[in-house]
C-alpha positions in Angstrom: 0.0 0.0 0.0 2.9 2.4 0.6 4.4 1.8 -2.8 1.2 2.6 -4.5 0.9 6.1 -2.8 4.3 7.1 -3.9 3.6 6.1 -7.5 0.4 8.2 -7.5 2.0 11.5 -6.1 5.1 11.6 -8.3 3.3 12.7 -11.5 1.6 15.5 -9.5 4.8 16.8 -8.1 6.5 16.8 -11.5 3.7 18.8 -13.0 3.9 21.3 -10.2 7.6 21.8 -10.8 7.2 22.2 -14.5 4.6 25.0 -14.0 6.8 26.8 -11.6 9.6 26.8 -14.1 7.4 28.3 -16.8 6.4 31.1 -14.4 10.0 32.0 -13.7 11.1 32.1 -17.3 8.0 33.8 -18.9 7.9 37.8 -18.7 5.0 39.3 -16.8 2.2 40.5 -19.0 -0.2 41.8 -16.5 1.1 45.3 -15.6 3.7 47.4 -17.5 7.0 48.4 -15.9 7.4 52.1 -14.7 10.5 54.2 -15.2 12.4 55.6 -12.2 11.3 59.2 -13.1 7.7 58.2 -13.1 8.0 56.7 -9.7 9.7 59.8 -8.3 7.0 62.2 -9.7 9.5 64.2 -12.0 8.0 66.4 -14.7 7.9 64.8 -18.1 9.9 66.5 -21.0 7.9 68.7 -23.3 7.8 67.4 -26.8 9.7 69.6 -29.3 8.1 71.2 -32.2 8.1 69.4 -35.4 11.2 70.3 -37.5 10.7 71.3 -41.1 11.3 68.6 -43.6 14.8 68.4 -45.0 13.6 69.2 -48.5 11.9 72.5 -47.5 14.0 75.6 -48.4 12.6 77.8 -45.6 10.3 76.9 -42.8 7.3 79.1 -42.4 7.3 80.8 -39.0 4.3 80.3 -36.9 1.8 83.2 -37.1 1.1 84.9 -33.8 -2.5 85.2 -33.0 -3.9 88.7 -32.6 -4.9 89.4 -29.0 -8.5 90.3 -28.3 -9.4 94.0 -28.1 -9.6 93.8 -24.3 -6.1 92.2 -24.1 -4.3 94.8 -26.3 -1.9 97.0 -24.5 -2.5 100.8 -24.8 -0.4 102.6 -27.3 2.3 104.9 -25.8 1.3 108.4 -26.9 4.2 111.0 -27.0 3.7 113.9 -24.7 3.3 117.3 -26.4 6.0 120.0 -26.0 5.5 122.1 -22.9 3.4 125.2 -23.5 5.1 127.2 -20.7 8.7 128.1 -20.9 10.6 126.4 -18.2 12.6 129.5 -17.4 9.3 131.4 -16.8 8.2 128.8 -14.2 11.5 128.5 -12.5 11.5 128.8 -8.8 12.6 131.9 -7.1 15.8 130.1 -6.0 16.7 129.0 -9.5 15.7 132.3 -11.4 18.2 135.1 -11.3 17.0 138.2 -9.5 15.9 140.9 -11.9 18.0 144.0 -11.6 15.9 146.9 -10.3 16.3 150.2 -12.2 18.3 152.7 -10.3 16.0 155.2 -8.6 15.8 158.5 -10.3 16.7 161.3 -8.0 14.5 164.4 -7.5 14.7 167.0 -10.3 16.8 169.9 -9.2 14.9 173.1 -10.0 17.2 176.1 -10.7 16.2 179.7 -10.4 19.5 181.6 -10.0 20.6 182.9 -13.4 23.9 184.0 -12.0 25.0 180.5 -11.3 24.7 179.2 -14.9 27.3 179.5 -17.7 27.6 183.1 -19.0 26.8 182.1 -22.6 23.6 180.5 -21.5 22.6 183.6 -19.4 23.4 185.9 -22.3 21.3 184.0 -24.8 18.4 183.9 -22.4 18.7 187.7 -22.0 18.7 188.3 -25.7 15.6 186.1 -26.3 13.7 187.9 -23.5 14.6 191.4 -25.0 13.4 190.3 -28.4 10.2 188.8 -27.1 9.4 191.8 -24.9 9.8 194.1 -28.0 6.7 192.6 -29.6 8.6 192.3 -32.9 9.0 188.6 -33.8 11.6 189.5 -36.5 14.1 190.2 -33.7 14.2 186.4 -33.1 15.6 185.7 -36.6 19.2 186.4 -35.8 19.0 184.3 -32.6 17.4 181.3 -34.3 20.5 180.8 -36.5 20.8 179.2 -39.9 21.8 175.9 -41.5 23.0 173.1 -39.2 23.1 175.5 -36.3 19.5 176.6 -36.7 17.3 176.3 -33.7 14.8 173.4 -33.7 11.3 175.0 -34.0 8.0 173.2 -33.8 6.6 172.7 -37.3 9.9 173.3 -39.2 10.8 170.1 -41.1 13.1 171.4 -43.8 13.9 174.7 -45.4 10.8 176.5 -44.0 11.4 179.9 -42.5 11.2 179.5 -38.7 9.9 183.0 -38.1 7.0 182.4 -40.5 6.3 179.1 -38.9 6.2 180.8 -35.4 3.7 183.4 -36.8 1.5 180.6 -38.1 1.4 179.0 -34.7 0.4 182.2 -32.9 -3.2 183.1 -32.3 -2.7 186.4 -34.0 -1.2 187.3 -37.4 1.8 189.2 -35.9 3.1 186.4 -33.6 2.5 188.4 -30.5 1.0 185.5 -28.7 3.9 183.3 -29.4 6.3 186.0 -28.0 4.2 186.2 -24.8 4.4 182.4 -24.4 8.2 182.6 -24.9 8.5 185.2 -22.1 6.3 183.2 -19.8 8.4 180.1 -20.3 11.7 181.9 -19.7 10.3 183.4 -16.5 9.9 180.0 -14.7 12.5 177.9 -13.0 14.7 175.6 -15.2 16.7 172.4 -15.0 20.0 171.0 -16.4 19.5 167.8 -18.5 21.9 165.3 -20.0 24.8 166.6 -18.0 28.2 165.7 -19.3 26.9 164.6 -22.7 26.7 166.3 -26.1 23.0 166.8 -25.5 23.6 168.8 -22.3 21.2 171.8 -22.1 19.4 174.1 -19.7 15.7 173.7 -20.2 12.8 176.0 -19.4 10.3 175.4 -17.8 11.2 172.8 -15.2 7.8 171.1 -15.6 9.2 169.5 -18.7 11.4 167.3 -16.6 9.1 166.6 -13.6 6.3 164.2 -13.2 3.0 166.1 -12.9 1.9 164.0 -10.0 4.9 165.3 -7.9 4.1 169.0 -8.4 3.5 170.9 -5.2 0.7 173.5 -4.9 3.1 176.5 -5.6 4.5 174.6 -8.6 1.0 174.1 -10.0 0.5 177.8 -9.7 3.6 178.3 -11.8 2.3 175.9 -14.4 -1.2 177.5 -14.5 0.5 180.7 -15.5 1.3 178.9 -18.8 -1.7 176.6 -19.3 -5.3 176.4 -18.3 -6.9 173.8 -16.0 -8.2 172.0 -19.1 -4.7 171.9 -20.6 -3.4 170.4 -17.3 -6.1 167.7 -17.4 -5.0 166.8 -20.9 -1.4 166.7 -19.8 -2.3 164.3 -17.0 -4.0 162.0 -19.5 -1.1 162.3 -21.9 1.4 161.5 -19.1 3.7 164.5 -19.1 4.1 168.2 -19.8 3.6 168.9 -23.5 3.5 172.6 -23.9 6.3 174.9 -25.2 9.8 174.6 -23.8 13.2 176.3 -24.5 16.6 174.7 -24.5 19.9 176.5 -24.5 23.3 174.6 -24.7 26.2 175.5 -22.4 28.0 177.3 -25.2 25.0 179.6 -25.6 23.5 178.1 -28.7 19.7 178.2 -28.7 18.9 174.5 -29.2 15.2 174.3 -29.5 11.8 176.1 -29.0 9.3 173.3 -29.4 6.0 172.0 -28.1 5.1 168.4 -27.5 6.6 165.5 -25.5 
């Protein structure tokens, strides 16, 4: 009975061994093998773009898609040139200080004839004598001729200065203009442009003073020459604009004019 059991189990054991050998030599087909990178969770390589074929002469670059209107970036608009000069808006510290004009001193009104040059005093005396005579022709020799001729209002060329003065007078003989000449020379006077070729003694002193600075007595002097209406016009004009006389230091009668 023991022999028979051994004979029966031998074929089974041989079959078991044969099946075990097949399992060891045959690759597993149930689940695929994983790479080490997959097991560690590393990122997979990005596939490269498809290269152009070797026969193509030039690969066509990919066309970029236009962004939507909402995604477009705003255009950079150039700023306009400044409308205000930078120097005009500079700060007080940066801008140079403007030079203030030198203050003009008060006008020195002269009244003493004895303190002026003798040629000036002599010409004034001659003019006064001619005007007081009532004969306007006596001014002719004092007015001079050519380049030395006295500048007279209304004379622009070769006109006769005496005839022009007569035409300016309210009467035909020129008496009014002679009276004006006397009144002008009876006021105070000033020295202008001292030390220059234009240096001259000028009557009346109102011609060199601001009307707003005149004192009450000085206004009385002025109203001996002009009316209140004339004075109002002068204030609107901005300065004295009636007749004036100028005599140079050498005694030449420089001008007898009206205006500014």
